[in-house]
C-alpha positions in Angstrom: -90.8 79.6 132.8 -90.4 76.6 135.1 -94.0 75.7 134.7 -93.9 76.1 130.9 -90.9 73.7 130.8 -92.7 71.2 133.0 -95.7 71.4 130.6 -93.6 70.2 127.7 -92.9 73.6 126.2 -89.6 74.1 124.3 -88.4 77.4 125.6 -87.4 80.3 123.3 -84.0 81.9 123.8 -85.5 84.7 125.8 -87.5 82.2 128.0 -84.4 80.0 128.6 -82.4 83.2 129.6 -85.2 84.0 132.1 -85.2 80.5 133.5 -81.5 80.6 134.1 -81.8 83.9 135.9 -84.5 82.4 138.1 -82.2 79.5 138.9 -79.3 81.9 139.7 -81.4 84.2 141.9 -82.6 81.2 143.9 -86.2 81.7 142.9 -86.1 78.0 142.1 -85.6 75.5 144.9 -83.5 72.3 144.9 -86.4 70.1 143.9 -87.3 72.4 140.9 -83.7 72.4 139.7 -83.6 68.6 139.9 -86.8 68.5 137.8 -85.2 70.8 135.2 -82.1 68.5 135.1 -84.5 65.5 134.7 -86.4 67.1 131.8 -83.2 67.6 129.9 -82.2 64.0 130.5 -85.4 62.9 128.9 -85.4 65.2 125.8 -82.6 67.0 123.9 -81.9 70.6 124.6 -82.8 72.9 121.7 -80.6 75.4 120.0 -82.5 78.4 121.4 -82.5 76.9 124.9 -78.7 76.3 124.8 -78.1 79.8 123.5 -80.4 81.4 126.1 -78.7 79.5 129.0 -75.3 80.4 127.6 -76.0 84.1 127.3 -77.5 84.3 130.9 -74.5 82.5 132.4 -72.0 84.8 130.6 -73.9 87.8 131.7 -73.8 86.6 135.3 -70.2 85.4 135.4 -67.4 87.3 137.0 -65.6 88.7 134.0 -61.9 88.2 133.4 -59.7 90.4 131.1 -56.6 88.5 130.1 -53.6 90.2 128.6 -53.0 87.7 125.8 -55.1 86.1 123.1 -55.6 82.6 124.5 -57.1 79.2 123.6 -59.4 77.1 125.8 -59.2 73.4 125.4 -62.1 71.5 126.9 -64.8 69.0 126.5 -68.4 68.6 127.6 -67.6 65.5 129.6 -70.4 63.2 130.3 -69.4 60.7 127.6 -69.3 57.9 130.2 -66.0 56.7 128.8 -63.9 57.5 131.9 -60.9 58.6 129.9 -57.9 60.1 131.5 -57.4 63.9 131.4 -56.7 64.4 127.8 -57.8 68.0 127.4 -55.9 69.1 130.5 -52.7 67.4 129.2 -53.2 69.1 125.8 -53.5 72.5 127.6 -50.1 71.9 129.4 -48.4 70.8 126.2 -49.8 73.8 124.2 -48.5 76.2 126.9 -45.1 74.6 126.8 -45.1 74.9 123.0 -45.7 78.7 123.3 -49.4 79.0 122.9 -51.2 80.9 125.7 -53.9 78.9 127.3 -56.9 79.9 129.4 -58.3 76.5 130.5 -61.8 76.6 131.9 -62.7 73.6 134.0 -64.6 72.0 136.8 -64.8 68.8 138.9 -65.9 65.7 137.1 -69.6 64.9 137.2 -69.5 61.4 135.8 -65.9 60.4 135.6 -63.0 59.7 138.0 -61.2 62.9 137.3 -62.3 66.2 135.9 -59.7 69.0 135.1 -60.2 70.6 138.6 -59.9 67.2 140.3 -56.5 66.4 138.7 -55.1 69.9 139.3 -56.4 69.9 142.9 -54.8 66.4 143.4 -51.4 67.8 142.4 -51.8 70.8 144.7 -52.7 73.6 142.4 -54.3 76.6 144.2 -57.3 77.8 142.2 -57.1 81.6 141.6 -60.2 83.8 142.0 -59.3 87.0 140.3 -57.9 88.3 137.0 -54.6 89.7 138.3 -53.6 86.3 139.6 -54.7 84.5 136.4 -52.7 87.1 134.4 -49.7 86.4 136.5 -49.9 82.7 135.8 -50.4 83.5 132.1 -47.3 85.7 132.0 -45.1 83.3 133.9 -46.3 79.9 132.8 -48.2 80.7 129.6 -51.3 79.0 131.1 -54.0 79.9 133.7 -56.7 77.7 135.0 -60.1 79.1 135.5 -61.9 77.0 138.1 -65.6 77.4 137.0 -67.2 77.6 140.5 -65.1 80.7 141.4 -66.4 82.6 138.4 -69.9 81.3 138.1 -71.3 82.0 141.6 -74.8 82.0 140.0 -74.5 78.2 139.8 -73.8 77.8 143.5 -77.3 76.5 144.2 -77.0 73.9 141.4 -73.5 72.6 142.3 -74.5 70.2 145.2 -77.4 68.9 143.1 -75.0 68.1 140.2 -72.6 66.5 142.6 -75.2 64.3 144.3 -76.8 62.9 141.2 -73.3 62.2 139.7 -74.4 62.1 136.1 -73.9 64.5 133.2 -76.5 67.2 132.9 -77.3 70.1 130.5 -74.9 72.2 132.6 -72.0 70.1 131.1 -73.1 71.3 127.6 -72.7 74.9 128.7 -69.1 74.6 130.2 -67.2 75.0 126.9 -69.3 78.1 125.9 -69.2 80.1 129.2 -65.4 80.6 129.8 -65.6 84.0 131.6 -62.3 85.1 129.9 -64.0 84.8 126.5 -60.9 83.4 124.8 -60.6 84.1 121.1 -59.6 80.5 120.3 -61.6 77.4 121.2 -60.9 73.7 121.0 -64.0 71.8 122.1 -64.9 68.2 122.3 -68.5 66.8 122.6 -69.8 63.3 122.8 -73.0 64.2 121.0 -73.1 65.0 117.3 -76.2 67.1 117.5 -74.6 69.3 120.2 -71.5 69.6 118.1 -73.6 71.0 115.3 -75.2 73.4 117.7 -71.8 74.6 118.9 -70.8 75.1 115.3 -73.8 77.3 114.7 -73.4 79.3 117.9 -69.6 79.9 117.4 -70.2 80.8 113.7 -72.0 83.8 115.0 -68.9 84.9 117.0 -65.5 86.1 116.0 -63.8 83.1 117.5 -61.4 80.8 115.8 -62.7 77.3 116.8 -62.4 73.6 116.3 -65.1 71.2 117.5 -64.5 67.5 117.5 -66.9 64.6 118.1 -65.8 61.0 117.9 -68.4 58.9 116.1 -68.3 56.3 118.8 -69.2 58.8 121.5 -66.0 60.3 122.9 -65.8 64.1 123.6 -62.4 64.3 122.0 -60.4 62.7 119.2 -60.1 59.2 120.6 -58.4 57.4 117.7 -60.9 54.6 118.3 -63.1 55.7 115.4 -63.6 58.4 112.9 -64.1 61.9 114.2 -66.4 64.6 112.9 -64.6 67.9 112.9 -66.2 71.4 112.6 -64.3 74.6 112.5 -64.6 78.2 111.3 -62.7 77.1 108.3 -64.1 73.7 107.3 -66.2 70.7 108.2 -64.7 67.2 107.6 -64.3 63.7 108.9 -60.8 62.5 110.1 -59.4 59.3 111.6 -56.1 57.9 112.9 -54.6 57.7 109.5 -54.8 61.5 109.1 -52.3 61.7 112.0 -50.3 58.7 110.9 -51.2 57.2 114.2 -52.5 53.7 115.2 -56.1 52.9 115.9 -56.9 52.0 119.6 -59.6 50.4 121.8 -61.6 52.1 124.6 -59.6 50.1 127.2 -56.4 51.9 125.9 -57.8 55.2 127.1 -59.3 54.1 130.4 -58.4 56.4 133.4 -58.6 53.7 136.0 -60.7 53.4 139.2 -59.4 56.4 141.1 -58.0 59.9 140.9 -54.6 58.3 141.8 -54.8 56.1 138.7 -55.7 59.1 136.5 -52.8 61.1 138.0 -50.3 58.3 137.3 -51.3 58.4 133.6 -51.2 62.2 133.6 -47.6 62.2 134.8 -46.6 59.3 132.6 -47.7 61.3 129.5 -45.8 64.4 130.6 -42.7 62.4 131.5 -42.9 60.6 128.1 -43.4 57.3 129.8 -47.0 56.7 128.6 -48.3 53.9 126.4 -48.4 54.6 122.7 -52.2 55.0 122.8 -52.1 57.5 125.7 -49.4 59.5 124.1 -50.8 59.5 120.6 -54.3 60.4 121.6 -53.0 63.4 123.6 -50.8 64.5 120.6 -53.7 64.2 118.2 -55.9 66.5 120.3 -53.0 68.9 121.0 -52.1 69.1 117.3 -55.7 70.0 116.3 -55.8 72.7 119.0 -52.5 74.0 117.9 -53.8 74.1 114.3 -56.8 76.1 115.5 -54.4 78.7 116.9 -52.0 78.5 114.0 -54.0 77.6 111.0 -51.1 78.1 108.6 -49.2 75.2 110.2 -49.8 71.8 108.8 -51.2 69.1 111.0 -47.9 67.2 110.8 -46.0 70.3 111.9 -48.3 70.6 114.9 -47.8 67.0 115.8 -44.0 67.3 115.6 -44.0 70.5 117.7 -46.2 68.9 120.4 -44.1 65.7 120.4 -41.0 67.7 120.9 -42.1 69.5 124.1 -43.2 66.1 125.5 -40.0 64.3 124.6 -37.8 67.1 125.8 -39.6 67.2 129.2 -40.4 70.9 128.6 -44.1 70.2 129.2 -43.3 68.3 132.4 -41.1 71.1 133.7 -43.7 73.7 133.0 -46.3 71.6 134.8 -44.1 71.2 137.9 -43.4 74.9 138.0 -47.1 75.8 137.5 -48.2 73.4 140.3 -45.4 74.2 142.8 -45.5 78.0 142.5 
């Protein structure tokens, strides 16, 4: 399959599945993996290739059986915007609002702080089995699934991804390969074509999902432009006025130059000390994720509920307990 890919062939779903198995079983060496990464930087991944890679990784993953129906909140990353940890904050706020969360995440490939980076910075110990994750879910209403612990098949590719320090086709797979297979998904992508692919793939599942793509290239609702939204219920375009929020600039969402900068923003949001832009963009994404889990609630009801757990410090208290357990 590697040779076919190198010769310009667009792989079928079966061929893509086989290529990922070759990568996982270390049939392919580091140079060949780097070539694969390079090929998908020069041309878009196809629907059948994305589906084949996804199926292979899910089959190879260490499975997790969780005791509650959960939501995952994540983005593809790789939008080169260097925003602060919006999806991780949304996950904490959702948990504090009573919605069980199974957050799948990894270290950042092209930004200051991925979800694993920020939680590691605050001292969270990554769990490597279902019993510990279910304990966290029961006690804190959230568990964090650190991708490298449950996708050992990607061990060979991990240092290559880290060394090249750019987004790769692996980023596109992250939101689709949560080994807990949560029933609810809130996914952000910086690429409109990928958003449409996700929509098609998730339509074939029984998941309740919402996919967002900011028109100006963010993998979340940024409130800097209109956002394309796909779900199992509808397809629409929204902007800041749908939330009754302000419109912001890219600088308003900047994470800073270090993990410490990103961590400061993270705590400011949870302690209700953030800027208006930082708070509203987190509330917008949290509200849409909440609406995915509770479609009978209005968007304004979701915003109000999310805002309440931030202003009451309930989200901050949950985060402290989760980290300091």
